[in-house]
N, C-alpha and C positions, 0 to 999 in steps of 0.2 A: 142878818147872815145870808138866810136863803133869798133875801130880796137882792143882795149884791150879786150872789152867783146866778141869778135869773136874769139880772141886768147886763152880764156878761156872756150869758148865752144869747140873749137877744140881740147884743151888738154883734156876736160872731155871726149870727143868722143872717143879720142885715148885711154884713160885709161880705159874705157869699151870695146873697141875694144880689147885692150890688153889682159883685162881679159878674155873676151870670147875667144880669141886665147890661152890663157894658159890652161883654161877649156877643149877645143876642144883637145890641146895637150895632155892634161894629159888621156883623153879619148883614144887617139890614143896610146900612152904608155900601156894602161891597155888593147888595145886589143891586143900590142904585147906581152903580158902575164908578163911586168913589175909593178907588184903591187904596190912595194914599192915607185917606184920615182911618180907614179900617185896619190897614197894616199898623198905623202907630195905636191906635186902640187895642188890637192883638196883644203886640207888643208890652203896653201896660200892663194889661190881665196877666200876661206871663210873670210880669217882674213882680205883681202882688201875689199871683200863686202860679209858680213855675210848674203846677202838676196838672194843669189845665189842659186837658187833652184837645177840646173844643178850640181854644185859642192857638194851640199847635195846627189845627187841622185847618182853621180860617188862615193861620200864616203859609200852609201848603197853598191855600187856594190865591193867595194874592201873588205869590212867589213863583206861579209856574211858567212865566216867562223866563226866569233862571232855574231849571229844572233840578239842579244840583243841590241848591239850598231848598226848594220845595221838597225835594226827596228827604232830606234831612227832618225838617219839620214833620213829615207824615209819618217817618220812622216814629219820631218821638210820639207823636198823637197814637200809633200803634202800641206803643209799649205802653204808655198810660193808661189806654184804654182796656187793656188786658189787665194790668196792676189794679186799677180800681175797681175790677170786677164789675164792670158796666152793664146796663142791660142791654139784649140783643140790638137793640136800637135807640138812637140818642138824638134830640133835635137841637138845632143850634139856628136860631133865627126859620128860615124856611128849608135848612138843609139837614139831612137826615145823615148821621154817622154811625156805620155799624162796619162789621169786618170786611162784607161785600165791597162797600165804596173805599175804604182804607185799602183794600187788593187791588181794587179796580186803579184806583189813584196811583199806586206802585208801580203795576204794570205800564200806566200809561206813560209815568213818569221814567222808567227804565227804558222804555221805546223810544221815548224823545232823546234820553240822554245818549243813547246808542247810535241813533239816526244822526246826531250833532256830531258824534266821534267819526262815523262811516264818512257823511260828506267832507269832513277834514282829511279824509285820506290817509291817518297816521297809524303806522304798524305799533309803533309805542302805545298811542292812546288808548287802542283796542287791548293790547295785553295788559294796560293797568286796568282798564274796565273789568277785565275778567277777575283780577285780584281785588280791586275795592266792591266790585258789586257780585260777589262769588253767588251768592242766595237770589240773584236775581231770578227771573222766570225766562228769562231770553238770552241765559249763556251760551246755549247751543248755537243761536242765530249769530251772537257774537263771535263764535269761535268758527262759524261759515263766511262772516266777515272776513275775519283775520285769515282764513284761509285764501280767499279769492285776493285779498289786498296782498296778503305775500307772493301768491302766484302773479297777481298782474306786475308785481316788482322785479320777480325772477324773470319774467317774459322781455322786460324792457332791458335786461343784460343777464342773459341766460349764461350759467354755469354749471359745468358737471356735476360737481361736489354740491351745490346747492338744490340743485334739481333731483339729484339720489335723495339727498336728505329728506326733501318735502315729500315725495315720493313713497319712502320706508315710514314716515310719521302720518302719512293720511292715505294709507291704500285703497281705503273705500271712496274718498271724496271723488265729486264729480271733475274736479279739475285735473286729477291724477292721469285720466288717459291722454290728456292734453299734453301734461307734464310729461308723459312717457314720450310722446312723439316728438316734442321740442329737443327733450333728451336725447333721443335716438337720432334725431336729425343732427344735432350738434355733435356727438360721438361718430357720426359717419364723417362729416365735415372735417374733423379732426382727423380721421384715418385719411382722408384724402388728403389733406394738407402733408401728413408725413410721406404718404405714398410707397409705403413698403409692404412686402407681403404681410412682415407681422403686425404692422398696424392693423390690417384688415382683417388679419385672423384673431388678434385682440377683440376687434369689435364684434366678430361674429359670434366669439365665444363669451364675451360680456354682456349681448344683447342678443340672445337667439331669436328673439320674438320680433325683433324691429322689421319694418317695412323694406329695411334697405339691404336685409340681410342678401339676399337673391344677387342685387347689384355688386355687394362688398365682394361675394364669392367670385363672381366674374372677374372683379379688378385685381382680387388676391392672386386668383390663377394666371391673370396676364402678368400682373408684377412679379410672380415667382418666375415665371417663365424668361422674363426679360432679364432677371438676375441671373438664371442659370445661362443665359446666352452670353451674359456678360462675362461669367466666368468660364463659360466654353470648355467644359471637362466634362469626364464621364461621370465622375460623381455627383456631380451638379444635377445633370439631366435624371441620373439613376435617382437622387433623392427626388426631383420632380416628381418623376412616375410614380413613386413609391406613394410620396404625401398627397398628390391629389389624382388618383385613379379616374376620378369622372371628368377632369377637365378638358375643356375641347381643343388644348393645346398639346395633350397627351400623344397622339398619332406625330405630331411634329418633333415632340422631343423624342420620342423612341426614335424616330428617322435619324435626327441629328446623333444622339446616343450611338446608334449603328454606324454611323458614317466617320464618328470620332473613334470608335474601337476598330474600324476597319484600317483608317488612317495609321493610329500606333500599331496595328498590326503589319501592315505594310510597311512601316518604318524599320520593325524589327527585322522584317524580312530583307530589306535593303541592307541592312547592318551584317546579317549572315552573308548576303553576296559579297560585301566587302571582306570577308574573313574568308571566305572560299577563294577568291582571289587572292588573297596574301598566301594561302596554303599553296597553292599553286605555283606562284612564287617561289615559296620555298622549295617546293618539289623540284621546278626546273633547275634552281640553284644547285641541289644536289646532284641533279644528271649533269649539270655541267662540270660539276667536280669531278664527278664519276668517270667521264669521256677524258678529261685531262690527265687524271692517274693512269688511265689505260694508254693515252698516247705515251707518257712519260715512260711506261713500262716498255712499249714498244721502241721506242727510241733506244732504250739501256740496251736491249736485245742485239739491234742492229749494230751496236756499237762495235762489235767485234767479240773474237774470242778472248783477246787480251783483256777486256774489261768483263768477262764473263761472270765471275763473282761477282763482281760488283752489281750487274745486271740480273742474277739470282736473287740478290739481297732487296734491289728495288722491286723486283717481281714480286717477291714475298709481301713487301709493304704495300705494294698496289692493290696486291690480292685482300689483305686484310681490311684497306680503308674502302676497296669496292665493296666487301662484306658490311661494312660498317654503314656505309651508304646505302647499300640495298636493304637494311633494318630500319634505317630512318625513313626511308621513302615507303615502305610498307605500313609502317606507323602512322605517316600521314597520310597515307592512302586512308587507313581507317579512319582516321580524324574526319577526312574529306566527305567520307562516305556517310559516316554519323551525321556530320554537319546537313550533307544533304538531305538525309531523312529528315531533318529537323525542319530545313526549308519545305520540302515537299508538304509536310505536317501542316507547316504554318498556312503555306499557299492554299491547301485543300480547307483550312478552318477561315482562311478569308475567303474561299468561295462561297462557305455556308454565311457570312457576314454580308457580302454581296447580294446573295440569294434575298436575304431579310431585307437589305435596303430597297433592292428593287421591288416595285408593287406587284403582287400576286397577279397573274392572268385572270381570275375570277373576280376582283376588282375591277378591272377594266371591262370584262364581260357585263358586268351590273350596271355599269355605266351607260352600254349601248343594247340597241336592240340584238345583235349579233357581231361577234368580234373575236379574233383570235390574235397569239403572239407565237410566231416560229423564230425561238433565239436558239442559236447554238455556238456557242464561245468556241475559237480555236485553240486556246490552252485552259487551265484549270480556272483560272479568273478571265475576264473579260473588259476589253476596251469600249465594246457597245454596250449601250443600256437603254433600256426604255424606261418613260417617266409619265406619271399619269396623276391629276389630281383636280378638284372641283372648288370652285371660288365663286361667289354670288351667283349661283344658280348654271355658271359656265364651264363646261367640259375642256381640260386641255390634257394633251396627250401628245407626246413626241418620241422619236426615233433619233438616237445620238451613237454618231461615230467619233471616236475620240483618237487622237494621234497615238498610234502604236496598238499592242495587244497584251496579253499575259499581264505581269504584273506593272510595268509603265504605263499601261493602257488603264488598267483598274485605277492607279492614281488619278488620271484624268477623270474618269467615270466618276470617283468619288466626289471630285470637286464640281464635275457638271451636276450630279444629284444635289448636292447640298445647295448649290447656287439657285437652282430651280426651285428648290423647296424655299428658300429664303425670296426671292423674287414673286414668286406666285402666290405661295401659302402666306407667307407675312407680310410683303409688300404691297398685295392685291394688285399686282399688275397683269391683267387678261388681255392686252393686245396683243397678237403675235409680234409685230415688229417691234414694238419696246421691249417685250421680253427679250428678244434676240440682242437689242441694243443694248438693254442692262447686262445680259450675260457677256456679251463680247467686253464691254467694260472691266467686270469683275474678273473676267480669265487674264485679259492684259495685264490688269494690276497683280495678279495673284502669280502669275510666271514670271514677271519682273523683266521684261525683256525677250524673254525665249519666243519661238517661233512655233512652238508646238500649240494646239488647241482643239478643235472639234468642228466636225459637219453635222448637221442636225436639219431634220424637217418637222416642222411643228404645226399642229392645228390647234384652233379652239372652236367647238362647237357651241352655238347659243340658239337653241331652237331650231329652226331649218337651214340657219345661216351657218355656214364654215370659212373660216378665216383661215388661210395658210401663210406661213412666211419660212424660207428655208435659207441655211448657210450652204449652199453647194447640194445639199441632198433635195431632190424634187420629192414630188407626190404624183402617185399614178390614179388619176379617177375613171371609173368606169360608168360611163354614161349611156344609156340606150344600147348597151352591150359592146361600146367600143372604149376601149382603153387609151386615155389621153394622160398625156407628162405635162404637169403642172411645173413650170421651170421653176428653179430656185434662185436665189441670188449669187453670183459667183465671186463669193468671199467668205472667208471663214470665221467662225467664232473664236478670235484670237489675232495676233498681229500682223497687220499687213500693211507693208509701207505705200501701197498703191490707193486701197481703198478703206484706210483706217477711220476717217471721218464720214464715210458714204453710210448714211441709214438704210437698215433692211426696211422693204418693202410688205405691206399686207394686200394679199388676193382674196377677194370675197366672192364665194360661190353659193347659191341657193340650190340645196340637196332636195332632189325628187325621192319619191318612195323606192326603196330597194337599190338604190344606187349604192357604190361602193368606192371606198378611198383607201390607198395602203399608204403607209409609210415605213422606210426603210433605210439600211447602210448600203453600201456597197460589195459587202462581201459574198452575198450571194451571186451578182452578176460577176465578180473578179474571181470566181472560183475555177480553176483549171480542171479538165476532163475531157470526157466524150472522145471519141474516136482518133479526134486528130490532137489532144491534149490542148485545146483552145478554151479560152474564158468562155463562160456562160453566154455573157454579152447583155447589154441592156434592152436591145430590142427583143430579143428571145426570151427574156424576163418580163417584159410587159406584154407580151403573146401570151406567155403561160398564163399571167394573171387574168388576161381578158377570157381565154378558157376556161378558168375555173371558178370565176367570180359569181355565178349563180348557184354553186354550191353553198351549203352551211358551213359555217365558220369551221367546225372541227373537220369537215370533208375537206377545206381548203389547205388548213394548216397541214393535215396529212397528205395531200398531194404534191406541197411542196417540199416534205421531208422526203417522199419518196424521190420526186425529180431530181433534188439535190444530192441523193446517195446514189443515184444510178449515175448521173453526169460525173461524180467524183472518182467513183471505182475505187482503183487503188492508187489514186493522186493524195498526197498528203492536204488536208484543209489550208487553203490560203489565207482566210483572214476569219474574225469574227463575224457569224450571220445574225441578222435581225430584220424580221418583216412584220409589221403590225397591219391587219384588216380589220376595218370596220364598216358595216352593212347600216344604211340610213333608215 
């Protein structure tokens, strides 16, 4: 019995020894480069003893060209090595097997597998790697590769939703900054493609840190302004000024809003004027009836004593009819007086709006070394107006005399002011002849065949260059103490059968230090007065400007006011008066 047991034990030890020798032989074959034969012997060893961690380790070595298969054998070797309670180090042929070599092998294989996937450039395979090799040492590196590959794919066909999702998931990733830049650029392009104030506002709201916010703000303001121009009503421009107070177009919007408000007010006044005329006609009708009744009464009395009774009756009837007519006339008189007060109130309010429309004298004084504006309307509102604007470093100043004065002239002045805003500030036309040509075209179009229009003297200052163009109204230049008249074209801003197609001409002058030029309407020259009750006249006016030109702007203005009042005396003012003086 004992012998039998001993025999079995010896047999088992022999088998184990034989297996161990087979594994060692396989390792020696592997050292000599005979990989195929070594692999076959490692596999046979596993068939005989599947728990031999050395054989699995050998298969890991022979399969390293197939990293995934090698990795499975190395994992199995690691498990078996730990399960058998193996010593810290085991020898297999010339190879040392311990946890350090197993771990090092795992890391090498994990890197090899990951590199193969990265070379393929497959997002799906990278995701599978993170699932299948969740305990690998390089999962963080795999995640970085996944982010980079995902981002590379996004860059090829960027979409806002995908980019935003990437940024939300990877706020600290190194690609996020570039993703945000691409996202912002794409969002900005989408806003530009839509090209509405709302699309730009949405971009600014959703991407406040984008580099394009400043440009988007400018485009939004410009688009919002154009939308208001298209609507062309008070409410649209009020909303623009309220919503975009820092926009560079605010000043233009305020001017247009005032223009529209002024036009609406003048239209109301025109309506009241029509009512006044109608009421006057009613009053005249009652006067005619009253006169007719009285004539009938006189005729009845003169018919003779024979029809005295009838005459008395007719006279009584006439009396009561006359009394009734007088009551009605009195009532109409009260209505007319009330309407007249309303009209005067409206015209006074129109004056406030016209004053807001015309640039403040201080604005012109800021634009030049020394300047003044002497402005004296004949009525509450004026047909004369002055205009000033700056565009592309050029200063544009004009004195304009519209057909008529009072409310009709004010209508024309409103049109002229609005058109100059459009031509110079919005269309950016700064050559004097082109401004007048464009202004004439728009005035003729707006007046639809009417011969009304305006005369104008207009200058553009560009450094020391003064360019002038005029429609009937000339300019006076004082050079070396001598006042010279710079002639204007003899044609109006309006319809002209003879010169409709003739272009205006620009005259250029180089200004020297302290030279003065004057723009004006004809109101000062046409004022009647003096001892002979004659016009002041153009020569006397030019000589007076020559006389005062070396005074300060304020002193010149006071001198003009004093001379005008003295000449006018008790004579009513003939026309609106406007004189602008500018020192170089």
